C-alpha positions as protocol buffer text, in pm:
chain_id: "A"
residue {
  index: 1
  type: UNK
  ca { x: -878 y: 12828 z: 6905 }
}
residue {
  index: 2
  type: UNK
  ca { x: -647 y: 12704 z: 7176 }
}
residue {
  index: 3
  type: UNK
  ca { x: -710 y: 12785 z: 7542 }
}
residue {
  index: 4
  type: UNK
  ca { x: -362 y: 12702 z: 7668 }
}
residue {
  index: 5
  type: UNK
  ca { x: -117 y: 12992 z: 7676 }
}
residue {
  index: 6
  type: UNK
  ca { x: 178 y: 12789 z: 7545 }
}
residue {
  index: 7
  type: UNK
  ca { x: -32 y: 12660 z: 7256 }
}
residue {
  index: 8
  type: UNK
  ca { x: -134 y: 13014 z: 7161 }
}
residue {
  index: 9
  type: UNK
  ca { x: 234 y: 13104 z: 7151 }
}
residue {
  index: 10
  type: UNK
  ca { x: 312 y: 12794 z: 6939 }
}
residue {
  index: 11
  type: UNK
  ca { x: 45 y: 12901 z: 6689 }
}
residue {
  index: 12
  type: UNK
  ca { x: 208 y: 13242 z: 6651 }
}
residue {
  index: 13
  type: UNK
  ca { x: 558 y: 13093 z: 6632 }
}
residue {
  index: 14
  type: UNK
  ca { x: 451 y: 12839 z: 6371 }
}
residue {
  index: 15
  type: UNK
  ca { x: 290 y: 13113 z: 6162 }
}
residue {
  index: 16
  type: UNK
  ca { x: 614 y: 13315 z: 6165 }
}
residue {
  index: 17
  type: UNK
  ca { x: 820 y: 13010 z: 6075 }
}
residue {
  index: 18
  type: UNK
  ca { x: 581 y: 12912 z: 5793 }
}
residue {
  index: 19
  type: UNK
  ca { x: 603 y: 13263 z: 5649 }
}
residue {
  index: 20
  type: UNK
  ca { x: 984 y: 13258 z: 5661 }
}
residue {
  index: 21
  type: UNK
  ca { x: 1006 y: 12910 z: 5509 }
}
residue {
  index: 22
  type: UNK
  ca { x: 764 y: 13004 z: 5232 }
}
residue {
  index: 23
  type: UNK
  ca { x: 980 y: 13303 z: 5141 }
}
residue {
  index: 24
  type: UNK
  ca { x: 1293 y: 13087 z: 5123 }
}
residue {
  index: 25
  type: UNK
  ca { x: 1121 y: 12820 z: 4912 }
}
residue {
  index: 26
  type: UNK
  ca { x: 992 y: 13085 z: 4673 }
}
residue {
  index: 27
  type: UNK
  ca { x: 1339 y: 13231 z: 4637 }
}
residue {
  index: 28
  type: UNK
  ca { x: 1483 y: 12885 z: 4566 }
}
residue {
  index: 29
  type: UNK
  ca { x: 1230 y: 12833 z: 4288 }
}
residue {
  index: 30
  type: UNK
  ca { x: 1307 y: 13176 z: 4142 }
}
residue {
  index: 31
  type: UNK
  ca { x: 1684 y: 13123 z: 4150 }
}
residue {
  index: 32
  type: UNK
  ca { x: 1663 y: 12776 z: 3991 }
}
residue {
  index: 33
  type: UNK
  ca { x: 1427 y: 12907 z: 3722 }
}
residue {
  index: 34
  type: UNK
  ca { x: 1662 y: 13197 z: 3647 }
}
residue {
  index: 35
  type: UNK
  ca { x: 1956 y: 12957 z: 3625 }
}
residue {
  index: 36
  type: UNK
  ca { x: 1767 y: 12729 z: 3385 }
}
residue {
  index: 37
  type: UNK
  ca { x: 1663 y: 13021 z: 3166 }
}
residue {
  index: 38
  type: UNK
  ca { x: 2016 y: 13159 z: 3154 }
}
residue {
  index: 39
  type: UNK
  ca { x: 2164 y: 12842 z: 3004 }
}
residue {
  index: 40
  type: UNK
  ca { x: 2367 y: 12948 z: 2703 }
}
residue {
  index: 41
  type: UNK
  ca { x: 2401 y: 13310 z: 2820 }
}
residue {
  index: 42
  type: UNK
  ca { x: 2709 y: 13483 z: 2954 }
}
residue {
  index: 43
  type: UNK
  ca { x: 2565 y: 13527 z: 3305 }
}
residue {
  index: 44
  type: UNK
  ca { x: 2486 y: 13158 z: 3343 }
}
residue {
  index: 45
  type: UNK
  ca { x: 2773 y: 13079 z: 3580 }
}
residue {
  index: 46
  type: UNK
  ca { x: 2662 y: 13347 z: 3826 }
}
residue {
  index: 47
  type: UNK
  ca { x: 2296 y: 13237 z: 3815 }
}
residue {
  index: 48
  type: UNK
  ca { x: 2389 y: 12873 z: 3874 }
}
residue {
  index: 49
  type: UNK
  ca { x: 2620 y: 12969 z: 4161 }
}
residue {
  index: 50
  type: UNK
  ca { x: 2343 y: 13169 z: 4330 }
}
residue {
  index: 51
  type: UNK
  ca { x: 2089 y: 12889 z: 4284 }
}
residue {
  index: 52
  type: UNK
  ca { x: 2327 y: 12632 z: 4436 }
}
residue {
  index: 53
  type: UNK
  ca { x: 2406 y: 12867 z: 4723 }
}
residue {
  index: 54
  type: UNK
  ca { x: 2038 y: 12920 z: 4806 }
}
residue {
  index: 55
  type: UNK
  ca { x: 1972 y: 12546 z: 4793 }
}
residue {
  index: 56
  type: UNK
  ca { x: 2261 y: 12482 z: 5032 }
}
residue {
  index: 57
  type: UNK
  ca { x: 2145 y: 12755 z: 5270 }
}
residue {
  index: 58
  type: UNK
  ca { x: 1791 y: 12619 z: 5277 }
}
residue {
  index: 59
  type: UNK
  ca { x: 1924 y: 12269 z: 5349 }
}
residue {
  index: 60
  type: UNK
  ca { x: 2146 y: 12404 z: 5628 }
}
residue {
  index: 61
  type: UNK
  ca { x: 1849 y: 12580 z: 5789 }
}
residue {
  index: 62
  type: UNK
  ca { x: 1633 y: 12269 z: 5766 }
}
residue {
  index: 63
  type: UNK
  ca { x: 1383 y: 12422 z: 5526 }
}
residue {
  index: 64
  type: UNK
  ca { x: 1443 y: 12147 z: 5272 }
}
residue {
  index: 65
  type: UNK
  ca { x: 1608 y: 11810 z: 5324 }
}
residue {
  index: 66
  type: UNK
  ca { x: 1982 y: 11800 z: 5244 }
}
residue {
  index: 67
  type: UNK
  ca { x: 1928 y: 11518 z: 4994 }
}
residue {
  index: 68
  type: UNK
  ca { x: 1661 y: 11720 z: 4818 }
}
residue {
  index: 69
  type: UNK
  ca { x: 1906 y: 12008 z: 4786 }
}
residue {
  index: 70
  type: UNK
  ca { x: 2171 y: 11773 z: 4647 }
}
residue {
  index: 71
  type: UNK
  ca { x: 1924 y: 11621 z: 4400 }
}
residue {
  index: 72
  type: UNK
  ca { x: 1805 y: 11960 z: 4276 }
}
residue {
  index: 73
  type: UNK
  ca { x: 2163 y: 12086 z: 4237 }
}
residue {
  index: 74
  type: UNK
  ca { x: 2257 y: 11769 z: 4050 }
}
residue {
  index: 75
  type: UNK
  ca { x: 1966 y: 11804 z: 3808 }
}
residue {
  index: 76
  type: UNK
  ca { x: 2046 y: 12170 z: 3751 }
}
residue {
  index: 77
  type: UNK
  ca { x: 2413 y: 12092 z: 3682 }
}
residue {
  index: 78
  type: UNK
  ca { x: 2319 y: 11815 z: 3439 }
}
residue {
  index: 79
  type: UNK
  ca { x: 2104 y: 12061 z: 3244 }
}
residue {
  index: 80
  type: UNK
  ca { x: 2374 y: 12326 z: 3245 }
}
residue {
  index: 81
  type: UNK
  ca { x: 2642 y: 12084 z: 3130 }
}
residue {
  index: 82
  type: UNK
  ca { x: 2416 y: 11943 z: 2858 }
}
residue {
  index: 83
  type: UNK
  ca { x: 2350 y: 12296 z: 2737 }
}
residue {
  index: 84
  type: UNK
  ca { x: 1974 y: 12255 z: 2694 }
}
């Protein structure tokens, strides 16, 4: 355990940030999975839109790298357009 006051605060801050980032990453995975599973259904467009939006938001907040968000959106769109 840290003895320095500022380090104790950093530990608490990092724990909060980790918790928040974990929640966002989990939501991204859920949205992308829902979009993949909805391929061929009527609600596919809405699921894909929400997945892309969450990926963009996570990239904007710095939770994932912007190129990773672009890559994941690209792969999702390829699957949707292929219809598989």
